[in-house]
C-alpha positions in Angstrom: 0.1 12.1 17.9 -0.3 13.6 14.5 -2.1 17.1 13.9 -5.7 15.6 12.8 -6.1 19.1 11.3 -3.2 19.3 8.9 -2.4 16.1 7.1 0.3 17.2 5.5 2.5 17.4 8.9 5.7 18.2 8.7 7.1 15.2 10.1 8.0 12.4 7.6 8.7 9.4 9.5 7.7 7.4 12.8 4.1 7.3 14.3 2.6 9.9 12.0 -1.1 8.6 13.2 0.1 7.1 16.8 -2.9 4.8 18.1 -2.2 1.8 20.5 -3.9 -0.1 17.5 -0.7 0.8 14.9 2.2 0.3 17.6 0.9 -3.3 18.2 0.5 -4.0 14.7 4.3 -2.4 14.5 5.6 -4.4 17.5 4.5 -7.5 16.2 5.6 -7.0 12.4 9.1 -5.8 14.0 9.2 -8.8 16.6 8.2 -11.2 13.7 10.5 -10.4 11.2 12.9 -10.9 13.5 12.1 -14.0 14.0 11.4 -15.6 11.2 13.7 -15.5 8.2 11.5 -17.1 5.7 9.3 -14.5 4.1 6.0 -16.7 3.4 6.0 -17.8 6.9 6.5 -14.5 8.2 3.7 -13.0 6.6 1.2 -15.6 7.4 2.5 -15.7 11.4 1.3 -11.4 10.7 -2.1 -12.1 9.7 -3.7 -12.5 13.5 -2.0 -9.0 14.2 -3.2 -7.3 10.6 -7.1 -8.7 11.0 -6.7 -7.1 14.6 -6.3 -3.8 13.0 -8.7 -4.2 10.1 -11.5 -4.7 12.7 -10.7 -2.3 15.1 -12.8 0.9 15.1 -11.5 4.5 15.5 -8.2 5.0 14.8 -7.8 6.4 11.4 -8.2 10.2 11.5 -11.1 11.5 9.1 -8.8 13.0 6.8 -6.5 10.0 6.3 -9.9 8.4 5.0 -10.5 11.5 2.4 -9.7 11.4 -1.2 -6.6 13.2 -2.6 -7.3 15.0 -5.8 -3.8 16.1 -5.8 -2.0 13.2 -5.2 0.3 11.2 -7.5 -1.7 8.4 -8.0 -4.1 10.4 -10.1 -7.9 10.0 -9.8 -8.5 11.5 -6.6 -6.7 8.7 -4.7 -5.2 9.7 -1.5 -1.8 8.1 0.0 -1.7 8.4 3.6 1.4 7.1 5.5 0.2 6.0 9.2 3.8 4.6 10.3 7.1 4.8 8.2 10.5 3.1 9.3 13.2 5.9 8.8 15.6 3.1 7.4 12.3 2.3 4.5 12.3 -1.0 5.4 8.5 -0.7 6.5 5.2 1.6 6.2 1.9 1.0 7.1 -0.4 3.3 5.1 -4.1 4.1 4.1 -4.9 4.2 0.3 -8.5 6.2 -0.4 -10.0 5.4 -3.8 -13.3 7.8 -4.8 -16.4 5.8 -5.8 -15.8 4.3 -9.2 -12.2 5.1 -9.6 -9.5 2.7 -10.0 -5.8 2.7 -9.7 -3.3 2.5 -12.2 -1.8 -1.0 -12.9 1.1 -0.9 -10.6 3.5 -3.3 -8.4 4.9 -3.0 -5.2 8.1 -4.4 -4.5 7.5 -5.7 -1.6 6.1 -8.3 0.7 3.1 -7.5 3.2 -0.3 -7.6 3.8 -3.1 -5.4 1.9 -6.6 -5.1 3.4 -10.0 -3.5 2.9 -11.1 -1.2 6.1 -14.0 0.8 4.6 -16.2 0.1 1.4 -16.0 -2.9 -1.5 -12.9 -3.2 -3.7 -12.5 -5.2 -6.8 -9.0 -6.6 -7.5 -7.5 -7.7 -10.8 -4.1 -9.6 -10.3 -1.6 -9.8 -13.9 0.8 -12.4 -14.5 4.0 -11.4 -16.1 5.1 -13.4 -19.0 8.3 -12.0 -20.1 11.6 -12.1 -18.2 11.4 -8.4 -17.3 15.0 -7.4 -18.9 13.3 -5.1 -20.9 12.5 -2.2 -18.2 10.5 -0.2 -20.4 8.0 -3.2 -21.5 6.1 -5.7 -19.9 3.8 -8.6 -20.9 1.2 -9.1 -18.9 -2.0 -11.5 -18.6 -4.8 -11.6 -16.1 -3.8 -14.1 -13.9 -7.2 -13.9 -11.2 -9.7 -11.3 -10.3 -11.7 -11.1 -6.8 -14.2 -8.7 -5.2 -12.8 -7.5 -1.3 -15.7 -6.8 1.4 -14.5 -4.5 4.2 -12.3 -6.9 6.5 -10.8 -9.2 3.9 -7.4 -8.6 3.3 -4.6 -10.8 1.3 -0.4 -11.1 1.2 1.8 -10.0 -0.9 4.6 -12.3 -1.7 6.6 -10.8 -5.1 7.3 -11.6 -7.9 4.0 -13.5 -7.3 0.7 -11.3 -7.4 2.6 -8.3 -7.0 1.5 -6.3 -10.3 -2.3 -5.2 -9.8 -5.3 -2.5 -10.2 -7.9 -1.7 -7.6 -11.0 -0.3 -8.5 -13.4 1.3 -5.9 -17.1 -0.8 -6.3 -19.1 0.3 -3.4 -20.8 3.8 -3.8 -18.4 5.7 -0.8 -14.4 6.1 -1.0 -12.7 2.8 -0.3 -9.9 2.7 2.5 -7.6 -0.5 2.1 -4.7 -0.4 4.4 -1.5 -1.6 3.2 1.6 -3.1 5.7 4.6 -3.3 3.6 8.0 -4.2 3.9 9.5 -1.0 2.0 9.0 3.0 1.9 6.2 1.9 -0.7 5.0 5.5 -1.9 8.5 6.7 -2.4 10.4 4.0 -4.1 10.6 3.9 -7.7 8.2 1.4 -8.7 6.5 0.4 -11.8 3.3 1.9 -13.9 2.1 -0.7 -16.3 -0.1 -0.3 -19.8 -1.1 -4.4 -20.5 -2.7 -3.1 -24.0 0.2 -1.8 -24.9 3.4 -3.4 -23.0 4.3 -0.1 -21.7 6.2 0.3 -18.7 7.0 3.3 -16.7 8.9 4.1 -13.5 6.9 6.3 -10.8 7.2 7.4 -7.5 3.6 8.0 -6.1 4.6 10.1 -3.1 2.3 10.0 0.3 -0.1 12.6 0.3 0.7 13.4 4.0 4.5 12.9 3.6 7.8 13.9 1.7 10.0 11.5 0.3 13.7 12.4 0.5 15.6 12.5 -2.6 16.9 9.8 -4.5 20.1 8.0 -3.1 19.2 8.7 0.7 16.6 6.6 3.0 13.5 5.4 1.8 14.8 3.2 -1.0 14.2 -0.1 0.0 
């Protein structure tokens, strides 16, 4: 079990929040990953279990649904690991965005599912037009924008739809739940500036768990 009074606990992997709802989702994800080779089909099959977690109440500790004004994402955005595979192959985390705040434009580099657990979010999805050979530059255009209510969720299937910006449009912080096939906050991802084309590598980090050094686990 996690130490609810100390969200910056010493343990870094496994079930940082241990609940029947989270275990059921992780077990089902592991089963489907073993049984279904096609990524799109696998993610589609994961949706019922993910929807059950979003619909359940009482499993997310209060500290993991609160903003974090010291986070690597900036703007008070908290990123809390709930489950982390030690080999970096899977993570479940909550992302808390204060009212009126927004994430930078960023990617994830992993397939998975993202859903809104509390509040309301507006997502802007970008399409990359260049070939990606220049790691410091990117030409982006908006491919779509959508508003997600509590209980709504969507799939990530890179490279499609992997670059986005998310803003809280409710009067309370929004909390989204991410189930992704890497150790998202600890891998080197990309922060994009669409107006200038600039791209910078970044690791957002978790608010409640450390990242291992570069070159060790958690680099999937």
